[in-house]
C-alpha positions in Angstrom: 86.8 157.6 116.4 84.9 158.5 119.6 85.4 162.2 120.1 82.5 162.5 122.7 83.5 164.4 126.1 81.9 162.0 128.6 80.8 164.8 131.3 78.9 162.3 133.5 82.0 160.1 133.7 84.1 163.0 134.7 81.8 163.7 137.7 81.7 160.1 138.6 85.4 160.0 138.8 85.6 163.0 140.7 83.1 161.9 143.2 85.1 158.3 143.6 88.0 160.5 144.5 86.3 162.6 147.1 85.0 159.6 148.6 88.5 158.2 149.1 89.2 161.0 151.3 85.9 159.9 153.4 86.9 156.3 153.3 90.4 156.7 154.5 89.2 159.1 157.1 86.8 156.7 158.5 89.5 154.1 158.7 90.9 155.8 161.9 87.7 155.6 163.8 86.1 152.3 163.0 84.6 150.6 165.9 85.0 146.9 164.3 87.7 146.8 161.8 87.6 143.7 159.4 89.8 141.2 160.9 92.0 141.0 157.8 92.6 144.5 157.9 94.6 145.1 161.0 94.8 148.6 162.3 95.1 150.2 165.7 92.3 152.9 165.7 91.5 155.8 167.7 90.2 155.6 171.1 87.1 157.4 170.0 85.2 155.3 167.7 81.8 155.1 165.8 79.8 152.5 164.0 78.8 155.3 161.6 82.4 155.1 160.3 82.1 151.5 159.9 79.0 151.8 157.8 80.4 154.4 155.6 83.7 152.4 155.3 81.9 149.3 154.2 79.5 150.9 152.0 81.9 153.1 150.2 84.6 150.3 149.7 82.1 147.9 148.0 82.0 150.1 145.0 84.6 152.7 144.9 87.4 151.0 143.4 85.4 148.4 141.2 84.0 152.0 139.6 87.4 153.5 139.5 88.7 150.2 137.5 85.6 150.3 135.3 86.3 153.9 134.1 89.8 153.2 133.8 89.3 150.5 131.3 86.6 152.5 129.4 89.0 155.5 129.0 91.8 153.2 128.0 89.7 151.9 125.0 89.3 155.5 124.1 93.2 156.1 124.2 93.8 153.0 122.4 91.4 154.4 119.6 93.1 157.6 119.4 96.9 156.6 120.0 97.2 153.1 119.0 98.6 150.1 121.3 102.3 151.4 121.6 101.2 155.1 121.7 99.1 154.2 124.5 101.6 152.3 126.4 103.9 155.1 126.0 101.4 157.6 127.4 100.7 155.4 130.5 104.3 155.2 131.1 104.5 159.2 131.3 101.1 159.4 133.0 101.1 156.6 135.5 104.6 154.9 136.0 106.4 158.1 136.3 104.0 159.7 139.0 103.8 156.3 140.6 107.6 156.3 141.0 107.7 160.0 142.1 104.9 159.3 144.9 106.7 156.4 146.4 109.7 158.8 147.3 107.5 161.6 148.3 104.0 160.9 149.4 104.2 157.6 150.5 107.1 158.0 153.1 105.0 161.0 154.7 102.0 158.9 154.8 103.8 156.0 156.5 105.5 157.9 159.0 102.2 159.6 160.1 100.6 156.4 160.0 102.9 154.4 162.2 103.0 157.2 164.6 99.4 157.3 164.6 99.3 153.7 165.7 101.8 154.1 168.0 100.1 157.1 169.8 96.7 155.3 169.7 98.4 152.1 171.3 100.6 153.7 173.9 98.9 157.1 174.6 102.2 158.8 173.5 102.3 161.6 170.7 105.8 161.4 169.5 106.3 162.0 165.6 109.2 159.6 165.7 108.0 156.7 168.0 110.4 154.8 170.3 112.3 151.7 168.9 110.6 149.5 171.5 107.1 150.6 171.0 107.7 150.2 167.1 108.9 146.6 168.0 105.8 145.9 170.0 103.4 147.1 167.0 105.6 145.1 164.5 105.0 141.8 166.6 101.3 142.4 167.1 101.1 143.2 163.1 103.0 140.1 162.3 100.8 137.8 165.0 97.7 139.3 163.1 98.8 138.0 159.9 100.2 141.2 158.3 103.4 140.6 156.0 105.6 143.1 158.0 108.7 142.2 155.9 107.1 143.1 152.7 107.1 146.6 151.5 103.6 148.5 151.5 102.7 150.7 148.7 99.7 152.4 150.4 97.1 154.1 148.4 99.4 154.0 145.3 98.4 150.4 144.8 95.7 151.7 142.5 98.3 153.0 140.0 100.8 149.9 140.6 97.7 147.6 139.7 96.6 149.7 136.6 100.3 149.0 135.1 99.3 145.2 135.2 96.1 145.9 133.5 97.4 148.0 130.8 99.4 144.7 129.8 96.1 143.2 129.2 95.0 145.7 126.3 95.9 143.1 123.6 93.6 140.4 125.3 90.9 143.1 125.6 91.2 144.1 121.9 90.9 140.3 121.2 87.8 139.9 123.1 86.1 142.7 121.3 87.0 141.3 118.0 85.9 137.7 119.0 82.5 138.9 119.9 81.8 140.4 116.6 80.0 137.4 115.4 77.6 137.2 118.0 77.6 141.1 118.4 73.7 141.6 117.6 72.6 139.1 120.6 75.5 140.5 122.8 74.1 144.0 122.4 70.4 142.7 123.1 71.7 140.9 126.0 73.7 143.8 127.6 70.4 145.8 127.8 68.6 143.4 129.5 68.1 143.2 133.4 69.3 139.7 133.5 72.9 141.3 132.8 72.9 142.2 136.4 72.8 139.2 138.2 75.3 137.5 135.6 78.0 140.2 136.4 76.9 139.9 140.1 77.7 136.2 140.1 80.9 136.4 137.9 82.1 139.1 140.4 81.0 136.8 143.3 83.3 134.0 141.9 86.1 136.3 142.0 85.5 137.3 145.7 85.6 133.6 147.0 89.4 133.8 148.1 88.4 136.8 150.4 87.4 136.5 153.9 83.7 137.7 154.7 83.3 138.0 150.8 85.3 141.5 151.0 88.4 142.8 149.4 90.3 143.9 152.5 93.6 141.9 152.3 96.5 141.5 150.0 96.6 144.5 147.8 98.7 146.8 149.8 102.0 145.2 149.2 104.7 145.5 146.3 104.1 141.8 145.8 101.2 141.4 143.4 98.2 139.7 145.2 96.7 137.2 142.6 93.0 137.1 143.8 93.1 141.0 144.1 94.5 141.3 140.3 91.9 138.9 139.2 88.9 140.7 141.0 90.0 144.2 139.9 91.1 143.5 136.7 87.7 142.1 135.7 86.4 145.4 136.2 89.0 147.0 134.0 88.5 144.3 131.1 84.7 145.0 131.5 85.1 148.8 131.2 87.3 148.4 128.1 84.7 146.1 126.4 81.8 148.5 127.7 83.3 151.4 125.4 82.4 149.2 122.2 79.1 148.2 123.6 77.5 151.3 124.9 74.1 149.8 124.9 74.8 149.0 128.4 75.3 152.5 129.3 71.6 153.0 128.5 70.6 149.9 130.5 72.5 151.7 133.6 70.5 154.8 133.2 67.2 153.0 132.4 67.6 150.6 135.3 69.1 153.2 137.9 66.0 153.6 140.3 65.5 149.7 140.6 69.1 149.1 141.2 69.3 151.9 143.9 66.4 150.0 145.8 68.0 146.6 145.2 71.3 148.1 146.9 69.4 149.3 149.7 67.9 146.1 150.5 71.3 144.3 149.9 73.7 146.3 151.9 72.7 145.2 155.5 72.2 142.0 154.1 75.8 141.8 153.0 77.1 143.4 156.2 75.1 140.8 158.2 76.6 137.8 156.0 80.3 139.2 156.3 80.0 139.2 160.0 78.9 135.7 160.2 81.4 134.6 157.8 84.1 136.2 159.7 82.9 134.7 162.8 82.8 131.2 161.5 86.6 131.7 160.1 85.4 130.4 156.7 84.4 126.9 158.2 80.7 127.3 157.2 80.9 127.1 153.5 77.0 128.0 153.0 77.4 131.4 154.9 80.6 132.2 152.7 78.7 131.4 149.5 76.0 133.6 150.7 78.5 136.3 151.5 80.2 136.3 148.3 76.9 136.3 146.2 75.4 139.1 148.0 78.5 141.4 147.7 78.5 140.5 144.1 75.0 141.4 143.5 75.2 144.5 145.8 78.5 145.7 144.2 76.8 145.5 140.6 73.5 147.0 141.9 75.5 150.3 143.2 77.2 150.3 140.0 74.3 150.3 137.9 72.8 152.8 140.2 75.7 155.2 140.3 76.7 155.0 136.7 73.4 155.5 135.7 72.9 158.6 138.0 76.0 160.1 136.6 74.7 159.6 132.9 71.3 160.7 133.6 71.9 163.9 135.8 75.7 165.1 135.2 76.4 164.5 131.6 76.7 167.8 130.8 79.3 170.6 131.3 79.8 171.9 134.6 82.5 173.9 136.1 82.4 171.7 139.4 82.7 168.4 137.5 85.5 169.9 135.3 87.5 171.3 138.2 87.3 168.0 140.4 88.4 165.9 137.2 91.4 168.0 136.5 92.3 168.0 140.0 91.7 164.5 141.0 95.2 163.2 140.2 96.7 165.4 142.5 94.2 165.0 145.3 94.3 161.4 144.9 98.3 161.4 145.6 98.3 164.0 148.4 95.2 163.1 150.3 96.6 160.1 152.3 99.4 161.9 153.9 97.0 164.6 154.9 94.5 162.2 156.3 97.2 160.5 158.3 98.6 164.0 159.5 95.3 165.1 160.5 94.4 161.8 162.3 97.7 162.0 164.2 97.4 165.5 165.4 93.8 164.6 166.8 94.9 161.3 168.8 95.6 163.3 172.2 92.0 164.9 172.2 89.0 163.1 173.7 86.5 164.3 171.1 83.5 162.3 169.9 84.8 160.1 167.0 82.4 161.8 164.3 83.7 165.2 165.2 87.4 164.0 164.7 86.4 162.4 161.4 84.6 165.6 160.2 87.9 167.4 161.1 90.0 165.1 159.3 87.7 164.9 156.2 87.5 168.7 156.4 91.2 169.3 156.9 92.3 167.1 153.9 89.7 168.4 151.6 90.7 172.1 151.9 94.3 171.5 151.8 94.4 168.9 149.0 92.4 171.5 146.6 94.1 174.4 148.0 97.5 173.1 147.3 96.4 171.8 143.6 94.8 175.6 143.1 97.7 177.6 144.3 100.8 175.5 143.8 100.3 172.5 141.2 97.7 173.4 138.3 99.8 176.4 136.7 103.2 174.4 137.3 105.3 171.7 136.0 103.6 169.4 138.4 100.4 169.7 136.7 102.2 168.9 133.2 104.0 166.0 134.9 100.4 164.4 136.0 98.1 165.5 133.3 100.3 166.4 130.2 99.5 170.1 130.6 99.1 173.2 132.7 95.7 174.7 133.8 94.5 178.0 134.8 91.3 177.3 136.3 89.3 179.6 138.7 87.4 177.9 141.7 84.3 176.4 140.3 81.9 178.8 142.3 83.4 181.7 140.9 82.9 180.2 137.1 79.3 179.3 138.1 78.6 182.9 139.3 80.0 184.4 136.4 77.6 182.3 134.1 74.8 183.0 136.3 75.4 186.9 135.8 75.5 186.3 132.4 72.3 184.7 132.3 70.5 187.2 134.3 72.1 190.0 132.0 70.7 188.5 129.0 67.2 188.0 130.4 
């Protein structure tokens, strides 16, 4: 049984969670929102927010699902299939249902209030009915399924529940691969595995406009293309636990993959824009877009996972604190982002100033609420299975430094 603590993955998971605050903060200030992601943005916008949004969105959720699959394999090894499903009901389904009646309504209220305020120049917490009807018609005209209930950022937990049903298939894949285990382990360490995975991912991107996943997955009705796209990363993460030679490949090829990602990023954005402008009528442009995005996503996965394993795979008060608080921060951050963006609508300030204020406000309140109101309470036991009594990471780091100085 694998008893190792994957400190690098703790750090990576915490970093992806923090980038969620940046990503969702940037959404309100996009200069050119993707055509399939209809949102009324603030009057103050910046192309910098577009670059940040597209960059983070290309790898953040794939890495989350890859890690989810990996840690699910660890849980199955420890608890068995039925024990894992029972645990996931308590740690994923129950928090999802609780957040749908607490966090989601707050986020939805302030998101709608923001859109109305940005569209009409008003600033009412409860918008007028006529304004809401106009917004609804505009959303429907843009292709948004306004009659379907949205689950906002909770779609991640919702999709995980579907992917946990794939555990028997994941176990079968691992067992079926045993006869070719030697060759497979060798192949996973080869640099050719990156383009193979990139092309497989590109195939799952084919249904999406611009080769980017900006549509369909935010609603209660499951979106099959999104399930296939994200489910692939979950399954690969599960299998990865049994073929950890690939972790060595991530670390070994990390510098080259970072360079490759830097080259592919502007190319992927250009091709996505061309694909969106052609409205999917130019098949060769769409093909180029999905292939480039597939390769770019995997180049970043190699680079980021490799960096986490090379530089952060050791105990750290910072990574431990962020890992333990990440669940709460994930649940609470979107309502806070929406509140901050709505509060700033009346002010004519540079977009990057507003964006920084939204990210700062959300970060401080997310972690402060966890530290003082959640970690020692039933809330932490509900989310994480236990209570914590952690100090701020800089206090722990300072204490360690003082001990080191005293010993020397």
